NURO-13349 format. One record per residue (C-alpha): residue number from 1; chain; z, x, y. Coordinates in steps of 0.05 Angstrom, whole numbers, plus 5000, padded with zeros to 4 digits. Layout:
<rs>
R  lumba  milum    pz    px    py
R    NUM      A     Z     X     Y
...
</rs>
This chain:
<rs>
R  lumba  milum    pz    px    py
R      1      A  2300  8011  5209
R      2      A  2306  8024  5264
R      3      A  2310  7994  5259
R      4      A  2337  8045  5247
R      5      A  2411  8044  5231
R      6      A  2477  8023  5252
R      7      A  2518  8066  5299
R      8      A  2593  8065  5300
R      9      A  2600  8074  5225
R     10      A  2633  8131  5189
R     11      A  2704  8158  5193
R     12      A  2687  8198  5254
R     13      A  2659  8141  5297
R     14      A  2659  8166  5369
R     15      A  2695  8123  5420
R     16      A  2671  8135  5490
R     17      A  2742  8135  5516
R     18      A  2757  8195  5472
R     19      A  2697  8237  5490
R     20      A  2714  8304  5521
R     21      A  2683  8322  5588
R     22      A  2617  8358  5583
R     23      A  2646  8424  5608
R     24      A  2701  8421  5555
R     25      A  2650  8407  5501
R     26      A  2608  8466  5522
R     27      A  2669  8511  5524
R     28      A  2691  8488  5455
R     29      A  2621  8499  5427
R     30      A  2618  8569  5456
R     31      A  2687  8586  5427
R     32      A  2664  8562  5358
R     33      A  2599  8601  5364
R     34      A  2636  8665  5383
R     35      A  2685  8657  5326
R     36      A  2628  8648  5277
R     37      A  2591  8709  5304
R     38      A  2654  8752  5295
R     39      A  2664  8726  5224
R     40      A  2591  8740  5207
R     41      A  2595  8810  5236
R     42      A  2656  8826  5193
R     43      A  2622  8798  5131
R     44      A  2558  8838  5142
R     45      A  2597  8902  5158
R     46      A  2636  8896  5093
R     47      A  2572  8880  5056
R     48      A  2538  8942  5083
R     49      A  2597  8986  5063
R     50      A  2601  8956  4992
R     51      A  2528  8958  4974
R     52      A  2523  9035  4965
R     53      A  2587  9036  4924
R     54      A  2564  8979  4879
R     55      A  2495  9012  4871
R     56      A  2528  9078  4852
R     57      A  2574  9046  4800
R     58      A  2517  9007  4769
R     59      A  2474  9069  4765
R     60      A  2529  9110  4731
R     61      A  2545  9056  4680
R     62      A  2471  9045  4665
R     63      A  2459  9120  4656
R     64      A  2519  9134  4611
R     65      A  2529  9067  4575
R     66      A  2459  9042  4566
R     67      A  2417  8981  4587
R     68      A  2463  8924  4566
R     69      A  2524  8953  4599
R     70      A  2481  8969  4659
R     71      A  2457  8896  4664
R     72      A  2529  8872  4658
R     73      A  2551  8920  4713
R     74      A  2492  8896  4756
R     75      A  2513  8823  4746
R     76      A  2585  8837  4764
R     77      A  2563  8877  4824
R     78      A  2521  8820  4850
R     79      A  2579  8773  4840
R     80      A  2623  8819  4882
R     81      A  2572  8822  4937
R     82      A  2563  8746  4937
R     83      A  2638  8736  4943
R     84      A  2633  8773  5009
R     85      A  2570  8739  5033
R     86      A  2567  8678  5027
R     87      A  2636  8679  4996
R     88      A  2674  8648  4937
R     89      A  2677  8581  4972
R     90      A  2602  8576  4965
R     91      A  2607  8578  4889
R     92      A  2659  8522  4890
R     93      A  2617  8478  4935
R     94      A  2555  8493  4893
R     95      A  2592  8472  4830
R     96      A  2618  8407  4862
R     97      A  2552  8386  4895
R     98      A  2504  8413  4841
R     99      A  2500  8348  4802
R    100      A  2488  8307  4865
R    101      A  2433  8355  4889
R    102      A  2400  8357  4821
R    103      A  2394  8282  4817
R    104      A  2366  8280  4887
R    105      A  2317  8337  4873
R    106      A  2289  8303  4811
R    107      A  2280  8238  4850
R    108      A  2246  8275  4907
R    109      A  2197  8308  4860
R    110      A  2182  8241  4827
R    111      A  2167  8210  4895
R    112      A  2120  8267  4915
R    113      A  2084  8264  4848
R    114      A  2077  8188  4853
R    115      A  2047  8192  4923
R    116      A  2003  8252  4905
R    117      A  1973  8214  4847
R    118      A  1957  8155  4893
R    119      A  1929  8202  4946
R    120      A  1882  8236  4896
R    121      A  1854  8168  4877
R    122      A  1853  8144  4950
R    123      A  1892  8082  4932
R    124      A  1921  8034  4984
R    125      A  1977  7983  4978
R    126      A  1930  7928  4958
R    127      A  1901  7970  4901
R    128      A  1970  7985  4872
R    129      A  1990  7912  4880
R    130      A  1929  7888  4842
R    131      A  1946  7935  4785
R    132      A  2015  7903  4784
R    133      A  1984  7834  4782
R    134      A  1940  7854  4724
R    135      A  2001  7876  4684
R    136      A  2044  7814  4696
R    137      A  2006  7758  4731
R    138      A  2055  7703  4713
R    139      A  2120  7739  4730
R    140      A  2156  7714  4792
R    141      A  2142  7759  4852
R    142      A  2176  7722  4911
R    143      A  2230  7670  4905
R    144      A  2266  7629  4959
R    145      A  2303  7564  4964
R    146      A  2237  7527  4970
R    147      A  2185  7573  4938
R    148      A  2173  7608  4872
R    149      A  2109  7649  4874
R    150      A  2082  7689  4816
R    151      A  2044  7753  4826
R    152      A  1980  7714  4811
R    153      A  1995  7664  4866
R    154      A  2011  7718  4916
R    155      A  1946  7754  4899
R    156      A  1905  7690  4906
R    157      A  1936  7674  4973
R    158      A  1923  7745  4998
R    159      A  1850  7740  4975
R    160      A  1842  7674  5013
R    161      A  1869  7707  5077
R    162      A  1823  7767  5068
R    163      A  1762  7722  5059
R    164      A  1778  7677  5118
R    165      A  1785  7734  5167
R    166      A  1726  7772  5137
R    167      A  1683  7710  5148
R    168      A  1708  7708  5220
R    169      A  1682  7777  5233
R    170      A  1746  7818  5228
R    171      A  1737  7887  5199
R    172      A  1771  7953  5184
R    173      A  1811  7978  5243
R    174      A  1819  7910  5277
R    175      A  1890  7886  5293
R    176      A  1917  7817  5278
R    177      A  1990  7802  5297
R    178      A  2036  7762  5253
R    179      A  2094  7718  5279
R    180      A  2123  7681  5220
R    181      A  2191  7668  5188
R    182      A  2212  7694  5120
R    183      A  2168  7661  5067
R    184      A  2119  7682  5014
R    185      A  2060  7670  5060
R    186      A  2087  7724  5107
R    187      A  2075  7777  5054
R    188      A  2011  7746  5030
R    189      A  1983  7746  5100
R    190      A  1992  7819  5118
R    191      A  1974  7839  5047
R    192      A  1909  7799  5051
R    193      A  1891  7828  5118
R    194      A  1903  7898  5090
R    195      A  1851  7885  5037
R    196      A  1796  7885  5090
R    197      A  1827  7943  5129
R    198      A  1858  7901  5184
R    199      A  1924  7926  5214
R    200      A  1980  7876  5222
R    201      A  2035  7883  5275
R    202      A  2097  7848  5246
R    203      A  2127  7815  5307
R    204      A  2202  7803  5314
R    205      A  2211  7727  5313
R    206      A  2269  7731  5363
R    207      A  2223  7754  5419
R    208      A  2204  7708  5476
R    209      A  2168  7711  5542
R    210      A  2152  7781  5569
R    211      A  2177  7816  5506
R    212      A  2133  7774  5461
R    213      A  2073  7783  5507
R    214      A  2085  7858  5510
R    215      A  2088  7863  5434
R    216      A  2020  7829  5426
R    217      A  1988  7872  5480
R    218      A  2018  7940  5460
R    219      A  1992  7929  5390
R    220      A  1922  7915  5418
R    221      A  1918  7851  5378
R    222      A  1851  7816  5373
R    223      A  1884  7755  5342
R    224      A  1953  7726  5329
R    225      A  1976  7686  5268
R    226      A  2039  7647  5284
R    227      A  2081  7596  5248
R    228      A  2088  7526  5275
R    229      A  2162  7540  5289
R    230      A  2140  7589  5343
R    231      A  2085  7546  5374
R    232      A  2123  7534  5439
R    233      A  2139  7608  5447
R    234      A  2066  7626  5438
R    235      A  2041  7570  5484
R    236      A  2088  7594  5538
R    237      A  2051  7660  5542
R    238      A  1982  7637  5520
R    239      A  1955  7636  5591
R    240      A  1975  7709  5600
R    241      A  1943  7734  5536
R    242      A  1877  7773  5540
R    243      A  1818  7725  5534
R    244      A  1794  7758  5468
R    245      A  1859  7743  5430
R    246      A  1845  7687  5380
R    247      A  1903  7643  5356
R    248      A  1914  7618  5285
R    249      A  1970  7569  5271
R    250      A  2004  7565  5203
R    251      A  2036  7498  5188
R    252      A  2095  7494  5140
R    253      A  2107  7438  5090
R    254      A  2137  7391  5142
R    255      A  2078  7396  5190
R    256      A  2020  7403  5141
R    257      A  1959  7365  5166
R    258      A  1983  7359  5237
R    259      A  1933  7380  5291
R    260      A  1942  7448  5324
R    261      A  1956  7455  5398
R    262      A  1908  7482  5450
R    263      A  1857  7533  5428
R    264      A  1892  7552  5362
R    265      A  1856  7544  5296
R    266      A  1888  7511  5236
R    267      A  1898  7568  5186
R    268      A  1919  7522  5129
R    269      A  1853  7484  5131
R    270      A  1813  7549  5133
R    271      A  1851  7577  5073
R    272      A  1840  7515  5030
R    273      A  1765  7527  5026
R    274      A  1767  7603  5020
R    275      A  1754  7638  4953
R    276      A  1817  7660  4918
R    277      A  1794  7703  4859
R    278      A  1770  7764  4896
R    279      A  1753  7791  4964
R    280      A  1682  7779  4987
R    281      A  1631  7835  4975
R    282      A  1617  7876  5036
R    283      A  1688  7876  5063
R    284      A  1713  7945  5081
R    285      A  1774  7973  5046
R    286      A  1830  8015  5074
R    287      A  1839  8087  5054
R    288      A  1905  8118  5031
R    289      A  1922  8147  5100
R    290      A  1897  8088  5141
R    291      A  1944  8045  5183
R    292      A  1975  7986  5146
R    293      A  2024  7951  5194
R    294      A  2061  7962  5259
R    295      A  2136  7951  5258
R    296      A  2169  7942  5325
R    297      A  2230  7980  5347
R    298      A  2265  7980  5414
R    299      A  2266  8057  5414
R    300      A  2309  8092  5465
R    301      A  2287  8055  5528
R    302      A  2241  7999  5552
R    303      A  2205  7943  5516
R    304      A  2192  7941  5440
R    305      A  2150  7999  5413
R    306      A  2101  7991  5356
R    307      A  2116  8043  5302
R    308      A  2057  8061  5257
R    309      A  2064  8050  5182
R    310      A  2006  8075  5141
R    311      A  1993  8059  5068
R    312      A  2019  8128  5050
R    313      A  2082  8118  5092
R    314      A  2094  8050  5059
R    315      A  2089  8084  4991
R    316      A  2139  8137  5011
R    317      A  2191  8089  5039
R    318      A  2189  8041  4980
R    319      A  2182  8094  4926
R    320      A  2233  8140  4959
R    321      A  2290  8090  4954
R    322      A  2266  8066  4886
R    323      A  2273  8135  4854
R    324      A  2332  8159  4896
R    325      A  2376  8100  4876
R    326      A  2349  8090  4806
R    327      A  2319  8020  4816
R    328      A  2290  7987  4753
R    329      A  2225  7950  4749
R    330      A  2261  7890  4719
R    331      A  2312  7887  4775
R    332      A  2316  7823  4816
R    333      A  2327  7840  4890
R    334      A  2361  7797  4941
R    335      A  2347  7806  5015
R    336      A  2366  7759  5071
R    337      A  2338  7809  5122
R    338      A  2276  7792  5163
R    339      A  2212  7815  5131
R    340      A  2186  7843  5197
R    341      A  2237  7899  5191
R    342      A  2227  7962  5150
R    343      A  2290  7948  5109
R    344      A  2270  7880  5082
R    345      A  2195  7882  5089
R    346      A  2182  7952  5062
R    347      A  2242  7978  5024
R    348      A  2256  7914  4985
R    349      A  2189  7878  4985
R    350      A  2157  7944  4965
R    351      A  2194  7939  4899
R    352      A  2154  7877  4882
R    353      A  2086  7901  4908
R    354      A  2089  7971  4878
R    355      A  2136  7965  4818
R    356      A  2131  7893  4796
R    357      A  2203  7871  4811
R    358      A  2222  7801  4834
R    359      A  2248  7794  4905
R    360      A  2290  7736  4928
R    361      A  2285  7722  5003
R    362      A  2322  7676  5050
R    363      A  2299  7649  5118
R    364      A  2367  7658  5150
R    365      A  2427  7699  5129
R    366      A  2488  7661  5104
R    367      A  2553  7697  5092
R    368      A  2581  7644  5046
R    369      A  2514  7638  5010
R    370      A  2503  7713  4997
R    371      A  2535  7720  4929
R    372      A  2523  7647  4913
R    373      A  2449  7661  4920
R    374      A  2455  7725  4879
R    375      A  2489  7686  4823
R    376      A  2440  7628  4827
R    377      A  2378  7672  4823
R    378      A  2407  7724  4774
R    379      A  2398  7781  4825
R    380      A  2417  7851  4803
R    381      A  2409  7889  4870
R    382      A  2430  7863  4938
R    383      A  2411  7888  5007
R    384      A  2455  7888  5069
R    385      A  2466  7914  5139
R    386      A  2535  7930  5164
R    387      A  2545  7863  5199
R    388      A  2527  7825  5136
R    389      A  2578  7862  5093
R    390      A  2633  7846  5143
R    391      A  2613  7772  5148
R    392      A  2610  7765  5072
R    393      A  2678  7798  5064
R    394      A  2707  7749  5115
R    395      A  2688  7688  5074
R    396      A  2742  7652  5032
R    397      A  2748  7674  4960
R    398      A  2701  7637  4913
R    399      A  2683  7637  4839
R    400      A  2615  7670  4851
R    401      A  2649  7731  4883
R    402      A  2650  7764  4815
R    403      A  2609  7717  4772
R    404      A  2542  7749  4787
R    405      A  2498  7804  4758
R    406      A  2493  7849  4820
R    407      A  2503  7921  4797
R    408      A  2484  7953  4863
R    409      A  2480  7939  4938
R    410      A  2441  7982  4986
R    411      A  2430  7983  5060
R    412      A  2457  8015  5123
R    413      A  2520  8005  5164
R    414      A  2573  7991  5112
R    415      A  2634  8014  5151
R    416      A  2684  8059  5115
R    417      A  2745  8016  5129
R    418      A  2715  7956  5092
R    419      A  2675  7996  5040
R    420      A  2729  7996  4986
R    421      A  2750  7924  4998
R    422      A  2678  7901  4993
R    423      A  2662  7935  4927
R    424      A  2728  7916  4896
R    425      A  2726  7843  4915
R    426      A  2654  7833  4894
R    427      A  2656  7879  4834
R    428      A  2599  7925  4858
R    429      A  2589  7986  4815
R    430      A  2546  8025  4865
R    431      A  2531  8028  4939
R    432      A  2468  8061  4964
R    433      A  2478  8074  5039
R    434      A  2417  8102  5074
R    435      A  2398  8126  5144
R    436      A  2330  8131  5176
R    437      A  2284  8108  5231
R    438      A  2221  8067  5221
R    439      A  2180  8115  5262
R    440      A  2216  8179  5242
R    441      A  2217  8228  5183
R    442      A  2292  8243  5183
R    443      A  2311  8198  5125
R    444      A  2372  8208  5081
R    445      A  2410  8170  5028
R    446      A  2479  8170  4997
R    447      A  2464  8170  4922
R    448      A  2533  8181  4893
R    449      A  2580  8128  4923
R    450      A  2615  8175  4972
R    451      A  2653  8127  5018
R    452      A  2628  8127  5090
R    453      A  2572  8178  5080
R    454      A  2501  8159  5102
R    455      A  2469  8214  5062
R    456      A  2474  8289  5051
R    457      A  2438  8355  5058
R    458      A  2442  8406  5003
R    459      A  2488  8465  5016
R    460      A  2455  8504  4959
R    461      A  2382  8498  4979
R    462      A  2378  8463  5047
R    463      A  2306  8486  5056
R    464      A  2280  8437  5003
R    465      A  2289  8376  5048
R    466      A  2287  8404  5119
R    467      A  2333  8359  5158
R    468      A  2387  8388  5204
R    469      A  2440  8374  5255
R    470      A  2430  8415  5318
R    471      A  2475  8427  5378
R    472      A  2461  8381  5436
R    473      A  2491  8350  5498
R    474      A  2533  8294  5469
R    475      A  2517  8248  5528
R    476      A  2442  8257  5534
R    477      A  2424  8281  5464
R    478      A  2384  8339  5495
R    479      A  2385  8400  5448
R    480      A  2422  8461  5474
R    481      A  2388  8528  5464
R    482      A  2409  8600  5454
R    483      A  2387  8661  5492
R    484      A  2322  8662  5453
R    485      A  2306  8591  5474
R    486      A  2316  8564  5403
R    487      A  2362  8510  5376
R    488      A  2424  8524  5336
R    489      A  2452  8491  5274
R    490      A  2519  8456  5279
R    491      A  2577  8481  5237
R    492      A  2612  8433  5188
R    493      A  2651  8379  5226
R    494      A  2614  8395  5291
R    495      A  2575  8335  5318
R    496      A  2502  8344  5338
R    497      A  2435  8310  5340
R    498      A  2400  8295  5275
R    499      A  2328  8321  5267
R    500      A  2274  8325  5214
R    501      A  2223  8381  5212
R    502      A  2151  8358  5220
R    503      A  2102  8383  5168
R    504      A  2032  8354  5172
R    505      A  2004  8332  5105
R    506      A  2072  8324  5073
R    507      A  2087  8249  5064
R    508      A  2161  8260  5072
R    509      A  2154  8305  5134
R    510      A  2098  8272  5173
R    511      A  2114  8240  5240
R    512      A  2068  8181  5254
R    513      A  2104  8157  5315
R    514      A  2084  8097  5357
R    515      A  2018  8066  5376
R    516      A  2032  8092  5447
R    517      A  2023  8168  5445
R    518      A  2069  8177  5506
R    519      A  2126  8142  5470
R    520      A  2114  8186  5409
R    521      A  2117  8251  5448
R    522      A  2187  8235  5471
R    523      A  2212  8237  5399
R    524      A  2187  8307  5385
R    525      A  2225  8371  5401
R    526      A  2189  8439  5400
R    527      A  2211  8511  5386
R    528      A  2269  8489  5343
R    529      A  2285  8548  5297
R    530      A  2224  8590  5312
R    531      A  2170  8589  5365
R    532      A  2116  8538  5351
R    533      A  2153  8493  5302
R    534      A  2170  8421  5318
R    535      A  2216  8366  5293
R    536      A  2228  8292  5301
R    537      A  2292  8281  5341
R    538      A  2330  8219  5322
R    539      A  2374  8212  5384
R    540      A  2433  8199  5339
R    541      A  2496  8241  5334
R    542      A  2516  8259  5263
R    543      A  2568  8305  5233
R    544      A  2568  8340  5166
R    545      A  2627  8361  5124
R    546      A  2629  8426  5084
R    547      A  2598  8392  5023
R    548      A  2537  8370  5063
R    549      A  2555  8297  5068
R    550      A  2532  8266  5133
R    551      A  2569  8215  5175
R    552      A  2545  8174  5234
R    553      A  2582  8189  5299
R    554      A  2546  8157  5358
R    555      A  2479  8139  5390
R    556      A  2454  8176  5450
R    557      A  2410  8149  5505
R    558      A  2407  8080  5536
R    559      A  2412  8038  5473
R    560      A  2466  8008  5433
R    561      A  2465  7971  5367
R    562      A  2489  7900  5356
R    563      A  2476  7849  5301
R    564      A  2435  7901  5264
R    565      A  2386  7909  5322
R    566      A  2375  7964  5374
R    567      A  2386  7937  5444
R    568      A  2351  7970  5502
R    569      A  2396  7969  5563
R    570      A  2339  7979  5611
R    571      A  2302  7918  5585
R    572      A  2363  7873  5589
R    573      A  2379  7900  5658
R    574      A  2309  7883  5683
R    575      A  2312  7812  5655
R    576      A  2383  7799  5680
R    577      A  2369  7827  5749
R    578      A  2312  7777  5756
R    579      A  2357  7719  5737
R    580      A  2410  7739  5788
R    581      A  2362  7746  5846
R    582      A  2350  7821  5837
R    583      A  2422  7843  5845
R    584      A  2442  7912  5819
R    585      A  2456  7904  5745
R    586      A  2484  7953  5695
R    587      A  2483  7939  5620
R    588      A  2521  7978  5567
R    589      A  2555  7971  5500
R    590      A  2630  7962  5490
R    591      A  2672  7966  5427
R    592      A  2700  7902  5398
R    593      A  2752  7908  5342
R    594      A  2726  7897  5271
R    595      A  2653  7891  5291
R    596      A  2594  7935  5277
R    597      A  2563  7974  5334
R    598      A  2575  7953  5406
R    599      A  2574  7886  5441
R    600      A  2532  7881  5504
R    601      A  2567  7878  5571
R    602      A  2534  7870  5639
R    603      A  2564  7890  5706
R    604      A  2532  7854  5765
R    605      A  2543  7876  5837
R    606      A  2558  7810  5870
R    607      A  2612  7819  5924
R    608      A  2600  7750  5954
R    609      A  2599  7715  5885
R    610      A  2532  7682  5893
R    611      A  2511  7680  5820
R    612      A  2518  7613  5785
R    613      A  2550  7632  5719
R    614      A  2547  7562  5690
R    615      A  2471  7566  5678
R    616      A  2466  7640  5662
R    617      A  2478  7632  5588
R    618      A  2421  7583  5578
R    619      A  2375  7624  5623
R    620      A  2387  7687  5583
R    621      A  2377  7651  5517
R    622      A  2306  7631  5539
R    623      A  2283  7702  5554
R    624      A  2321  7751  5510
R    625      A  2338  7752  5435
R    626      A  2408  7730  5417
R    627      A  2428  7800  5395
R    628      A  2410  7828  5464
R    629      A  2449  7776  5504
R    630      A  2510  7807  5538
R    631      A  2575  7782  5507
R    632      A  2615  7800  5570
R    633      A  2600  7796  5644
R    634      A  2635  7833  5700
R    635      A  2622  7817  5774
R    636      A  2632  7880  5814
R    637      A  2663  7875  5883
R    638      A  2649  7948  5898
R    639      A  2598  7998  5872
R    640      A  2603  8074  5877
R    641      A  2538  8091  5912
R    642      A  2555  8166  5916
R    643      A  2556  8176  5841
R    644      A  2496  8176  5795
R    645      A  2478  8113  5758
R    646      A  2493  8144  5691
R    647      A  2562  8168  5709
R    648      A  2579  8099  5736
R    649      A  2555  8067  5672
R    650      A  2600  8113  5631
R    651      A  2660  8097  5675
R    652      A  2647  8022  5667
R    653      A  2640  8030  5593
R    654      A  2706  8067  5589
R    655      A  2741  8012  5628
R    656      A  2718  7960  5579
R    657      A  2736  7886  5590
R    658      A  2811  7881  5593
R    659      A  2830  7832  5649
R    660      A  2899  7864  5655
R    661      A  2868  7929  5681
R    662      A  2805  7903  5716
R    663      A  2808  7867  5783
R    664      A  2737  7842  5780
R    665      A  2720  7774  5752
R    666      A  2706  7776  5677
R    667      A  2669  7725  5634
R    668      A  2660  7718  5559
R    669      A  2602  7684  5522
R    670      A  2630  7625  5484
R    671      A  2595  7611  5418
R    672      A  2622  7540  5420
R    673      A  2585  7515  5481
R    674      A  2534  7569  5494
R    675      A  2561  7585  5564
R    676      A  2599  7640  5597
R    677      A  2672  7623  5608
R    678      A  2727  7662  5645
R    679      A  2756  7718  5603
R    680      A  2830  7707  5607
R    681      A  2885  7750  5579
R    682      A  2898  7702  5520
R    683      A  2824  7704  5502
R    684      A  2824  7780  5507
R    685      A  2884  7783  5461
R    686      A  2848  7739  5411
R    687      A  2788  7786  5412
R    688      A  2833  7846  5400
R    689      A  2863  7810  5340
R    690      A  2793  7794  5314
R    691      A  2807  7720  5317
R    692      A  2742  7704  5354
R    693      A  2675  7711  5318
R    694      A  2617  7746  5350
</rs>
């Protein structure tokens, strides 16, 4: 989604222990390239020799037998030439993939027409939502265990928010951060702020300390709205916030009426007296291409980055998946994902705001409650990430497994080896697996239930949706170039880096990037297929089969994915190094059987064993999100100072965490007591048998 999408999925998931040396990879790539060049030369030579003969035969037939026979000869001649270049296999692939491509093309055209119509009228998300409210004011918009809000109620709450902040002097272009759990007010708050042109950074509720402070600062927030549940986290950093940042506290049902702490204002009290029917006259409105929200992503390195989502981009994401997967306006969607992510907050919530569907939300994901909730609320479409699917599948059999109305699930990270078991056990007719990055334009979707595929690119007309897999260094993700200085496409079954061509003005091809221009520039590659063109580079390794289906292979750079989140190794290294008195620390991801992505592991150079492990678990929990916490610790007795840092990290990653082969002390994070405990051989064996839950 960011939040992009789960690595390690797909039948070709790349294990670091199986990766060929860089020199071997380059040699293999060159051999494949040379073989393709020879094959192409033979095809073109045969084509050049056949063309005069075919032309002569067609001319003779046309002259002596007339027009109709001449046209028939011309048709047959063209068929002969196409069997040479591109070849008979092309016709077979075209026939097999034609229906898939046609469905996708129709959906793509509908998306572009939908957005073009809104662009011509200069409509924003609030405008489209109000039209939805006018059509069905009393239909349920957002449902949870404790709330049932109609479209009218959501609109009235949004208007109150807009009027409160307008009266406080906030105007178009200002930035007000939002730190709130999944609830109807979360949507109503950013929607209301958008009605007066205010941009809302949607802050990850797991962040604490320096990461939380950074997120507020990098978004240039002039105010922060936070839920009472996060009061202590905000107060911990309040003294370090810029003086101009105003604080507004939202109290939930259990704390309504309680006084706020410190300098924060009571948002609930302010909302009670604000007009609810319409936004005050004189408030500025956002235009179609204005910024709507910022969604945070860890990116490739460093602290969280604020990705820009405009009104136009929001339309494209929500409408794109709506038309691609054939959602219905009367669908009831279920999402236990956080609403600060693109997946839950845009893809799913967008179905309510733009198309009038009902969305069921949950504050915290429950594996046993997933299909129980779907049955209880009559949901027809469910959303997942890879971890969720595995957790749900691991629950004991129950009556609601099949006694529900869910006809489709969609998301990212459903691993191939549980795909069939999942759909068979829970009686799911269709799976819509997608891939994309919050900040990027390389978005794809699997629209025809192909197991393991995260999307496809047309083999008939690949130019229609210009995404590609290009050759690159499999360790760094850096594109490799030919003698002309340009990039080269990968052949079928050859891994490479996934890119999306940037075309300004095209809503599906724009690259909006991050708030920080320097961070954005790192995601753009120039001179791709011709001098002067540019593309968004995902940093992910994908592979395509001959039908154009795409499969995830690995993630390049210094991140790994765990619990559906991107983990920046450099950020965890910095925090952990501080906690262990600035000792050399290396963080990386390791594979754990039957889990999605990679679990974090930290190697700490501590030859004298000075680090107190007993308190390290609690210390890490106070400063990093749970998904970023290393699951394994290794205390290095020696460190190879002659090698590069990266090479050492790769070696450590390859060695893993097996106590039978590693002499260093190893520790494992125990979910039972929240501490690191020695990693013994019996515990290691339990992990390998998937008997311990992560």
